[in-house]
N, C-alpha and C positions, 0 to 999 in steps of 0.2 A: 446518387447524393455520396459528398463526401464524409468518411468517417477519422476522426482527427484525435490523437492519443496525444494529451498534452503534457508530457512526462519525458521524462529522460531514463525511468526505469528499463532493464534489458530484462524482467522478469513479466512485467506486465505488457510489452511489445510481444513477447513470446506465446503467453496467455490469452492473446487474443489472434496470432497468429495461427495456435492450436487450435481455437475453436474456428476458423477459417474467417473470420471477420477480416475484410478486405480493408486497409485504415491507412492512413500517414502517420508522421508521429513527428509533432513540435516542441521544443521545452519549452515549459514556462517560465516565463521569469520572475514570477512572482512573489513577493518574500514572505518567506515563511517566520512567522514569528511565535516562538511556542511559551513565550515566558507569562506569570501570573493565570496559567489556563483552570479556572472554574468548574469546566465544564468538558471533558474531553471529547465526549459524543461531539459537541457542539462545537468544537475545537478543529475537529477532525473535519466533519461538514466545510465547516469552513475554510480550512486551510483546501478541501477538493474544488472547491466551488471556486476560489480566488484564482486555482492555477486553471480552470476550465474556463473563467471568463477572460481570465487575459488572453488565452488565444480565440476565444469566442470572438472579442473584442479586436483583433488584431487579425480577421479572416471574414470573406463577404463569401454570399450564395448559399445554397441549401448544405447546409451542413448540421451535424451532427458530434459535440466535443467533449472525450471523455475524462474531465481529470477526477483525481483516486491520490487519498495518502491516510496512511498505518503511522497508528503508535502500537507503541508496547508500551503496558504499565503494570506496575507490581504495587500494591500497597499506597497508590496512589502517584508515584512517583514515573513519571518519563522517561523513558529511554529509547532516546533520539539517535544518529548514526554516532557511532563513538570519533571524537577529536584525533584519538590517536590509536598506537596500540595498547597500550596505559589504560586507557579510557574504556578499551573492547576486554579487556583482560577484568579490569573490575565492573565491568555489565554483565558478563557470563557468570562472576564470581558470582553474585548478586541473585541471578535469575536461576542457576542451578537445583536440581534439589527441592524447585518448588514448582509455586503453578502460577504464572503471569495472565495478563489477559490484553488479547490484541484486540485494535480497533482500526477497521479498514472501512474508509467512507468513498461515497463514489458520487461524483457529480456530473450527469449529463445537460447540455443545452441543446436545444435542437432551432434548428429554422428552416423550415420547409416552407416554400412555398407564402411567403410573407408571416406565417405564423410562427410564432416563438411558446418552444415550452420548454420546462427544465424537469427533474428528477433527481433529488438527493435524498440517499441514506447512507445508516451505518450499519455495520456486522462488526458485531461483537464473539470473539471466540475466547476459550481458556485451555492454556495450553500448560501441558505439565511435563517439567525437565524430568531425566533422572541426575540422580548426584553426579558432578564432574571432579574426577582430579584437577589439580594445578596443570600439571602435564598433558590433561586431554585437551585442556582448556586452548594454551599454548600452543601443540599441537594444530588445532580446530585452526585459530587464526593466523598461525603462520604459514597452512596449506589451501583458506579459504580466502582468505584476507577480504574479514569481510566489513569493513568502513564505510561501505554505504549503503549498511544495512540497517534501521530501526532495531536496536536492542543487540546491537553487533553477530545478528544470527541470519541465515537463510534458512529455512525449514525443508527446503526440497534441495539443499546440499549435503554434504558429508554431518552436518548436523545433524541431522535427522536418525542416527542412532542416539541420539539423545536423549528422542521425542517421543513419554510415554503415553502421551492420548491428549488427543486433541479434539476442544467438543464446540464444535460451529465450523462455518465455511472455512473446508482446509485451503478453496480457492483465497479466499479472503485473506488468511496467512502469510499467502506470496506476494499480494499485492493489489488482486484487482477478483474482486467475489463477477468470474465470468459469467456464470451461470444469468445472473439477475442482470449485466451486460448484455447479453446475448438477446433473453425474453425483455427488455425496453426497449432498445434496438428493431427487434422483430414487432411488438407491440405495437410499434409504431412507424411501423413500413418504414422500415429505415433499411433492415435488409430483405 
């Protein structure tokens, strides 16, 4: 059975590779709209599901499609991917020296021998970031170029030296709770 990752994220692909899950990657063209979000968990699941459904509807046969979405949130404010360098600096200034929350949702859509199943869940974790000087923020941004990352950072990058504490599934902070993905695929005899 084919396993397809509905994402352009190299981090999600790397996690599937690390877990030894044979898969292919097809970028979803689902339009992510993030204005007027009243329930972050529901919105995160909606986006993960939308990405998976986009690929599911454009493929055939026995397959499992994995969609995922990640939000970085502090005090109700959602930090998406920065628009530019100035936006990235602003984001990191706001999250440095504080605790923020990451929501990563997965949606796995499975068709096997004519039977359809779907699995959706959200993983919530709290991240404590050490205080950072403006020089540290600028050096990080100029070195790691975090413009394709929610919140303008990657926990597994050079930013790791500023992470004081992670409460929750570390892999979900990277973008995919790979243990849950593996278990869902295994329990449904996809692997």
